[in-house]
C-alpha positions in Angstrom: -34.2 14.3 15.1 -36.3 15.2 18.1 -34.8 12.5 20.2 -31.0 13.2 19.3 -29.7 14.2 22.9 -31.5 11.6 24.5 -29.8 8.8 22.1 -26.2 10.6 23.2 -27.3 10.6 26.9 -28.1 7.1 26.5 -25.6 6.0 24.4 -23.0 7.7 27.2 -24.8 5.7 29.6 -24.5 1.9 28.3 -20.7 2.9 27.8 -20.5 3.9 31.3 -22.1 0.4 32.1 -19.4 -1.5 30.8 -16.6 1.6 30.6 -13.2 -1.3 31.0 -14.4 -3.5 28.6 -15.6 -0.4 26.1 -12.2 1.1 26.6 -10.6 -2.2 25.5 -12.9 -2.2 22.5 -11.8 0.9 21.3 -7.7 0.8 22.0 -8.3 -2.6 19.9 -10.1 -1.3 17.1 -7.6 1.5 17.0 -4.3 -0.6 16.9 -6.0 -2.8 14.6 -6.7 0.1 12.0 -3.3 1.5 13.0 -1.4 -1.4 11.4 -4.4 -1.7 8.2 -2.6 1.8 7.5 0.8 0.3 8.1 0.2 -2.5 5.0 -1.5 -0.4 3.1 1.7 2.7 3.5 3.9 0.1 2.4 1.8 -1.5 -0.3 1.6 2.4 -1.8 5.4 2.8 -1.8 6.1 -1.0 -2.9 3.3 -0.4 -6.1 4.8 2.8 -7.1 8.6 1.3 -7.2 7.1 -1.3 -9.4 5.3 1.0 -11.8 8.7 3.1 -11.8 11.1 0.0 -12.6 8.7 -1.0 -14.9 9.0 2.1 -17.2 12.7 2.3 -16.4 12.8 -1.5 -17.2 16.1 -1.7 -19.9 18.3 -4.2 -21.7 21.8 -3.6 -23.0 22.7 -4.9 -25.8 26.9 -5.4 -27.0 27.6 -5.2 -30.4 30.5 -6.4 -32.6 33.5 -3.1 -32.8 33.5 -4.0 -36.5 29.6 -4.6 -37.3 30.4 -1.4 -39.6 27.6 0.9 -39.6 26.2 1.8 -35.8 23.7 4.4 -36.6 21.6 1.6 -39.0 21.9 -0.6 -35.7 20.9 1.8 -33.8 17.9 2.7 -36.4 16.6 -1.1 -36.4 16.4 -1.5 -32.8 13.9 1.4 -32.6 11.8 0.4 -34.3 11.5 -2.9 -33.0 8.0 -3.2 -31.4 8.3 -2.9 -27.8 10.8 -0.7 -27.8 10.4 2.7 -25.9 14.1 4.5 -26.8 16.9 3.4 -27.7 20.7 5.5 -27.4 24.0 4.4 -27.4 26.4 4.5 -24.7 29.8 4.8 -25.4 32.9 3.7 -23.9 33.9 7.2 -21.9 29.9 7.1 -20.5 29.9 3.1 -19.6 33.6 4.2 -17.7 31.8 7.3 -15.9 28.9 5.2 -14.9 30.8 2.6 -13.3 32.9 5.3 -11.5 29.8 6.6 -9.9 29.1 2.7 -8.9 32.3 2.4 -7.4 32.4 5.6 -5.7 35.9 5.7 -3.4 36.8 2.7 -4.6 37.0 3.9 -8.4 40.4 4.4 -8.4 40.8 0.6 -9.3 39.7 1.5 -13.0 43.4 3.4 -12.7 45.2 0.1 -12.8 43.9 -0.4 -16.8 46.5 1.2 -19.0 43.2 1.2 -21.2 39.6 1.9 -21.2 38.0 -2.0 -20.5 34.6 -0.7 -21.1 32.8 -1.3 -24.5 30.3 0.7 -25.9 26.7 -1.0 -26.3 23.1 0.3 -26.8 20.7 1.4 -23.8 17.5 0.0 -24.8 14.0 0.5 -22.8 11.2 -1.4 -23.1 8.1 -2.3 -22.5 8.5 -4.9 -19.6 5.6 -7.4 -21.1 7.7 -7.5 -24.2 10.7 -8.2 -22.9 10.9 -11.8 -24.6 10.1 -10.9 -28.1 12.1 -7.7 -27.6 15.4 -9.8 -26.2 15.0 -11.9 -29.0 14.7 -10.1 -32.2 17.8 -7.5 -31.1 19.6 -11.1 -30.5 19.0 -12.3 -34.1 20.4 -8.8 -35.3 23.4 -9.2 -37.4 26.2 -7.5 -35.7 24.9 -7.7 -32.3 27.3 -10.3 -29.7 25.1 -10.4 -26.9 22.1 -8.8 -25.0 22.1 -8.2 -20.9 18.5 -8.2 -19.5 17.7 -7.8 -15.8 15.0 -9.9 -16.0 15.5 -11.8 -12.8 15.4 -8.4 -10.1 12.6 -7.0 -12.4 10.5 -10.3 -11.5 11.6 -10.2 -7.8 10.7 -6.7 -7.5 7.5 -7.6 -8.9 6.7 -10.5 -6.7 7.1 -8.6 -3.8 4.7 -6.1 -4.9 1.8 -8.4 -6.0 2.9 -10.4 -2.3 2.4 -6.9 -0.7 -0.9 -6.9 -2.5 -2.2 -9.9 -1.5 -1.1 -9.1 1.9 -3.1 -5.8 1.8 -5.9 -7.9 0.9 -5.6 -10.2 3.5 -5.2 -7.6 6.4 -7.9 -5.4 5.2 -10.2 -8.9 5.6 -8.9 -9.8 8.9 -9.6 -6.0 10.1 -13.1 -5.9 8.9 -14.2 -9.7 10.3 -12.0 -8.6 13.7 -13.7 -5.1 13.7 -17.3 -6.6 13.3 -16.9 -8.9 16.0 -15.7 -6.8 18.3 -18.4 -4.3 18.0 -21.0 -6.9 17.5 -19.7 -8.6 20.7 -19.6 -5.4 23.0 -23.6 -5.0 21.0 -24.6 -7.9 22.4 -23.5 -7.3 25.7 -24.5 -4.0 26.4 -28.0 -5.2 25.4 -27.6 -8.1 27.6 -27.3 -5.5 30.8 -29.5 -3.8 29.9 -32.6 -6.4 28.8 -34.5 -5.2 31.9 -34.4 -1.6 30.8 -35.1 -3.0 26.9 -38.3 -5.0 28.3 -39.6 -1.6 29.7 -39.5 0.1 26.9 -40.9 -2.3 24.5 -44.0 -2.9 27.1 -44.5 1.2 26.8 -44.6 0.7 23.2 -41.0 1.8 22.2 -40.6 0.6 18.6 -37.5 -1.1 17.7 -35.6 1.5 15.9 -35.8 3.9 19.1 -35.1 1.1 21.2 -31.5 -0.5 19.2 -30.6 3.5 18.0 -28.4 3.9 21.3 -26.5 0.6 20.9 -26.0 1.6 17.2 -24.3 5.0 17.8 -22.2 3.9 20.5 -20.7 1.2 18.4 -20.1 3.8 15.6 -18.6 6.3 17.9 -16.3 3.7 19.2 -15.4 2.3 15.9 -15.0 6.0 14.4 -12.9 7.3 17.3 -10.6 4.6 16.7 -10.4 5.3 13.6 -9.5 8.9 14.2 -6.8 7.7 17.1 -5.3 5.6 13.8 -5.2 8.5 11.6 -3.0 10.7 14.3 -0.8 7.8 14.9 -0.2 6.7 11.2 0.6 10.5 10.2 2.6 11.2 13.0 4.4 8.7 12.5 5.1 9.4 8.6 5.4 12.7 9.6 8.3 12.2 11.6 9.7 9.2 9.7 9.3 10.3 5.7 12.5 12.6 5.8 14.6 9.7 7.4 13.5 6.8 5.3 14.3 9.1 2.2 17.8 10.2 3.6 18.5 6.2 4.4 17.1 4.8 1.3 17.2 7.9 -1.6 16.3 5.1 -4.4 12.8 4.4 -3.2 10.4 6.9 -5.1 8.4 8.0 -2.2 5.0 9.8 -3.0 4.3 12.8 -1.6 3.8 13.1 2.0 0.8 15.1 2.2 -0.8 13.2 -0.7 -0.2 9.9 1.2 -0.9 11.0 4.4 -4.5 12.5 3.1 -5.4 9.1 1.6 -4.8 7.1 4.6 -7.2 9.7 6.3 -9.6 9.5 4.0 -9.1 5.5 4.0 -8.9 5.2 7.5 -12.1 6.9 8.3 -14.3 5.6 6.0 -13.6 2.2 6.8 -14.0 2.6 10.4 -17.7 4.7 9.9 -18.6 1.8 8.0 -17.3 -1.2 9.6 -18.7 0.6 13.3 -22.4 1.1 11.6 -22.5 -2.9 10.0 -20.6 -4.2 13.2 -23.5 -2.5 15.3 -26.3 -3.3 13.3 -25.3 -6.9 13.0 -24.7 -7.0 17.3 -28.3 -5.6 16.8 -29.5 -8.0 14.7 -28.0 -11.4 16.4 -29.1 -10.2 20.0 -32.6 -10.0 18.4 -32.4 -13.6 16.6 -30.9 -15.0 20.3 -34.1 -13.4 22.1 
């Protein structure tokens, strides 16, 4: 602690000795961490969308008009394991829903003399039990046809899993790249100051005293890159969040403050950890080489 000022001053001197290379290392680290934040943000939004769709997963069961008591069918479907909720959608509601979907083109429905839509049961289910629920509802007497949106749900879930895998790959790539950049910078700084290091060793300076300015420099550059990436991603989210919500209104965006806070904590934590690890790795490899 008594040598804190010396360590900071020495780190600044080492930075100035190879200023251009260190500046590029800082900018490269900031851009890499910014790309990581983008992937994490998209991953967070897609995961939220998948969870919402899983909760809203539903199938439509069409029944025979002459089936008799629809209330009995409603109760039977509601008792099936895997069914969360079931309700009857009458013909008028089915027509109203289609009018909302068609929008300005809904006038085409006026060409029909009678309501062309049929009443059906809207069944919300647990997605992991879709096959069982589908089979049991189809087997009920009075059910003519069961429609499910399994393909769309499976595709969305597949995209979410692909983004999750991509997120892990990007995290691994960013970690390795940052470690290589920082360790290379540390080794280069040690090589350029080898005469001074040798003098300190002859004077009896311990390894920790010699190495700490390099570790501090690596930490400051990487953490500074994390701060710059945090400012960039927060600015992007602040400027584009409202635009994205109005352009694609059906995407369930997480609260802006929550997303910005989570990404900020993540980036600063990752940059601090990578800065320390990269610096230690650079010092250790330089020591082995010497």
